[in-house]
N, C-alpha and C positions, 0 to 999 in steps of 0.2 A: 504494500500500500504506500510506503514512503516513496517508492520510485514513481508511482502514479502522480503523487503530489509534486515531485521534482519536475516531471515531464509536463505537467499541466501549466507550470509557470515559465517554461522555456520558450524562447522566441528565436527564430532565425532572423539574423540581421542582414538586411539587403538595403540597397539605396545608393544614392550618389556618394561618390568618394569625397572625403574632406581631408585630402592629403596635406594641404597647406597647414591646417590647424594641427593635425597629427605630427607633422614635421616640426612645427614650432614647439610643441610639447616635448618632443624627443630631444630637441636641442636644449631647451630650458631645463629639463629634468634629467638629462644624460641617459636617455632610454634608447633602446632599439626602436626603429620605426614601427615594427609590428606590435611591440609592447605599448608604445604610445598610442597606437590606434585602438587597442583594447581599452585603455583608460579613457581616451577621447570618446569612444562609443558608449561606454558605461555612463560617463558624465552627461553626454547629450541626450541619452535615453532615460536618464535618472533611474538606472538599475545598478545592481551590485554585480561585480565580476568575481566569480569563484576561482581561486587560484591557490597554488602552493608556492608560487614564485616569491621568494623573500624580497626581491627588489620591487615587486608590485604591491606587496602587502602593506607598504608604508602609505599608500594612497587611501583616502577615505571611501573611495568607490569600490574597494575590494574587501573580500572576506575569505578566510581559509575554508577548506572543505569541512572541517570539524564544526566551525561556527555555522556554516550553511546547514549542516545536518541537524545541529541543535535547534536552529530556528525552525526547520521543517518539522522536527519532532514536536516542538512546542506548539506550532500551528496545528499539527495533526491531532495532538491530544486535546486541544480546545474544541475541535470540530468532530472528534471521535471518528476519524477516517480509518 
């Protein structure tokens, strides 16, 4: 049941590229371009990025997998899924 809860909230991100903004973030925060695009996308969509990458976990838009699972278990226990 927990995986149904995870999949229910997942979205596939498509759309126009914001390469300039992601590149600016990469330069300012000393990130790879693909990591900066993950952070940029999470910020612009106002969602959390689940990661175990220590260099990304310093950003408020991220949470580690344990925190994500704890949040899902908490949500699931409140709704009795």
